[in-house]
PALUMVO-572969 format. One line per field, with one value per residue (C-alpha): residue in three letters; chain; y, x, z. Coordinates in steps of 0.001 Angstrom, whole numbers, plus 500000, padded with zeros to 6 digits. Each point is the difference from the previous one (the first is absolute). Last residue first. Layout:
// PALUMVO-572969
rest <- (ALA, ...)
kette <- (A, ...)
py <- (Y, ...)
px <- (X, ...)
pz <- (Z, ...)
// end
This chain:
// PALUMVO-572969
rest <- (PRO, ARG, PRO, ARG, GLN, GLY, TYR, TYR, ARG, TYR, ARG, LEU, TYR, ASP, ALA, LEU, ILE, ARG, ASP, HIS, ASP, PHE, CYS, LEU, ASN, LYS, PRO, LEU, GLU, TRP, PRO, ASN, PHE, ILE, ALA, LEU, ASN, GLN, ALA, ASP, ASP, ALA, ALA, GLN, PRO, ASP, GLY, MET, ALA, THR, ALA, ILE, PHE, VAL, VAL, SER, MET, THR, HIS, LYS, ARG, ALA, ASP, ARG, GLN, PRO, ASP, SER, TYR, VAL, TYR, PHE, GLN, GLU, VAL, LEU, THR, VAL, THR, LEU, CYS, THR, GLU, GLU, LEU, ALA, GLU, ARG, ARG, ALA, ALA, ASP, GLU, VAL, SER, GLU, GLY, TYR, ASP, VAL, PHE, GLY, GLY, PRO, ILE, ALA, TRP, GLY, LEU, PRO, ASP, TYR, LYS, ARG, GLU, ILE, LEU, VAL, ILE, PRO, ARG, HIS, PRO, ARG, ASP, VAL, LEU, GLU, ILE, ILE, LEU, ASP, VAL, THR, PRO, ALA, PRO, ASN, ARG, TYR, THR, PRO, GLU, SER, MET)
kette <- (A, A, A, A, A, A, A, A, A, A, A, A, A, A, A, A, A, A, A, A, A, A, A, A, A, A, A, A, A, A, A, A, A, A, A, A, A, A, A, A, A, A, A, A, A, A, A, A, A, A, A, A, A, A, A, A, A, A, A, A, A, A, A, A, A, A, A, A, A, A, A, A, A, A, A, A, A, A, A, A, A, A, A, A, A, A, A, A, A, A, A, A, A, A, A, A, A, A, A, A, A, A, A, A, A, A, A, A, A, A, A, A, A, A, A, A, A, A, A, A, A, A, A, A, A, A, A, A, A, A, A, A, A, A, A, A, A, A, A, A, A, A, A, A, A)
py <- (536439, 503551, 502865, 501447, 503231, 502561, 503169, 501052, 497346, 496975, 502035, 500163, 496613, 498456, 502951, 498198, 496645, 500152, 501634, 497390, 497642, 498792, 503195, 503202, 502502, 503118, 501758, 500523, 504028, 499979, 498127, 501502, 497865, 498615, 498297, 497275, 498660, 496569, 498709, 496115, 499811, 503570, 503365, 502071, 501548, 502622, 500400, 499278, 496886, 499548, 496407, 499478, 495983, 498184, 496443, 499268, 496786, 498846, 498303, 500440, 502522, 502135, 500707, 501058, 497689, 497348, 502584, 499636, 503362, 499515, 503406, 502293, 498416, 501891, 502378, 498008, 502361, 499937, 500257, 501452, 498952, 500231, 497016, 497391, 501483, 500041, 496818, 498829, 502038, 498581, 496397, 499869, 500996, 497592, 497427, 497881, 496331, 499965, 503872, 502193, 501752, 503836, 503280, 503454, 502107, 500269, 502304, 498531, 497012, 496753, 498553, 500657, 502933, 501532, 504023, 499861, 502117, 501569, 501227, 503555, 500739, 503813, 501636, 497813, 497544, 498075, 498012, 498357, 496322, 498492, 496342, 497211, 496023, 497046, 496048, 498176, 499009, 496194, 497324, 496433, 496698, 497084, 497282, 496874, 496457)
px <- (492290, 500241, 502588, 501626, 498969, 502302, 498723, 502923, 502256, 497183, 497560, 502640, 501357, 496804, 499425, 503477, 498869, 496780, 501679, 502611, 497455, 501633, 501684, 500024, 498545, 498632, 503225, 500820, 500186, 498763, 502286, 502882, 501684, 503046, 500699, 501297, 500551, 500116, 500103, 500188, 503606, 501339, 498398, 502217, 498989, 501829, 501394, 497977, 497595, 497460, 497065, 496511, 499625, 497233, 499623, 498311, 497716, 500179, 497268, 501984, 500255, 496763, 501687, 497445, 497634, 500173, 499921, 503071, 501337, 501620, 500739, 502768, 502978, 502030, 502751, 502412, 503875, 499847, 503444, 499216, 500891, 496025, 499152, 503103, 500157, 496064, 499388, 503193, 499101, 495984, 501362, 502318, 496613, 497872, 502526, 501923, 499938, 497944, 500054, 497834, 498557, 499630, 500386, 500098, 496288, 499054, 499415, 498736, 500411, 499025, 501758, 503413, 502046, 498380, 500274, 501247, 498692, 502026, 498036, 500578, 500594, 498731, 503123, 503349, 502225, 497139, 499143, 497542, 499613, 496644, 501521, 497810, 501276, 498148, 498859, 499217, 495893, 499808, 499112, 499882, 500979, 498527, 502477, 500053, 498388)
pz <- (511806, 500945, 498774, 503087, 500936, 501273, 498340, 497976, 499628, 500198, 497921, 497104, 500693, 499009, 496774, 499113, 500222, 498467, 496557, 500212, 499671, 496064, 498514, 500328, 497704, 502197, 500690, 503840, 500584, 503365, 501972, 498440, 496680, 499216, 497009, 498497, 495735, 498662, 503169, 499228, 501431, 500133, 500316, 502562, 503606, 501441, 503569, 503180, 500594, 502502, 499857, 500174, 498842, 497912, 500869, 496377, 498949, 496507, 497894, 496084, 497557, 500602, 503119, 502929, 498493, 503164, 502569, 502041, 501152, 503523, 502124, 501215, 501149, 501249, 500196, 497608, 499242, 495945, 498440, 496585, 496671, 498838, 498219, 501409, 503313, 500794, 499001, 502041, 503019, 499853, 499105, 503220, 502049, 498386, 500863, 497217, 499153, 496683, 499559, 500756, 496386, 499678, 501169, 499323, 500509, 496211, 496867, 496863, 497998, 500588, 498198, 500124, 500731, 503412, 500517, 503672, 503042, 502977, 502220, 501391, 503466, 500116, 499877, 498588, 502623, 501092, 496236, 500367, 498711, 500296, 498889, 498820, 500143, 498665, 500702, 497155, 500430, 500914, 497398, 501814, 497965, 501922, 500210, 497931, 501283)
// end
């Protein structure tokens, strides 16, 4: 008798990177090089044998050339429709960094945004994540399941 085959969501990480050496602590977003196109929070898939914290630091360095400090685990987003490519669940971190980020890896571009100037064409569910983050940043209200 063969073992059953299970399909599980793919674990991912996303980082809201605040640049603490600039006024208003702006955040870093990348413009994706591959589908889906648009602006996104830096992040990616967790490698086998890697912790989510190590994955977050690695993805930040790969996509933005920034060494980040993870401040806190913000929330887990797991809506099966959040990524049209496959079912993913993302552990989202709030992180801080200093310096000048550079687009790298699968980021074709990178920009620094003040919280009140975020772009409209965000990928995945990053509009929801950033709305939740802003509510938390300014009013202390965490997302609810």
